[in-house]
C-alpha positions, 0 to 999 in steps of 0.5 A: 456320371456325366449322363444327361438326365433330359434330352430334347426331341432334336437330341433324341432324333440324333441319338436314334438317327430318326427324324423328329416326326418319327419320334413324336409319332412313336410317342403318340402310339405308345404314350404309356411308355414314352412320357416326355416331361414338359415345363409346367406340364404345358402341352405346347412346351418342348418335350424332354425325354428321359433315359427310360424314354430313349430305351423304350424308343430304341425297343420300338425302333428295333421292332419297327426297323429290324423285326417288322413288328407292328405297334400292337405287337410292340405293346406286348414287348414293352409290357413284358408279356 
């Protein structure tokens, strides 16, 4: 299993083909679903996203880009309601 455990913002940006500011914006809108890890919990340190964060970001991306669902609707989808 050669899947990486953590991805930095630029890697996530490449995976999703979205600019880094979009990734950070989506994270800010859905902090309960996108929880990057930071070294020593330092808020100034680099974000490291996990597979689950990327899965949630893909759902958000699909909602925003394909389905035109706004962020309140995305909350329901991510919650499984």
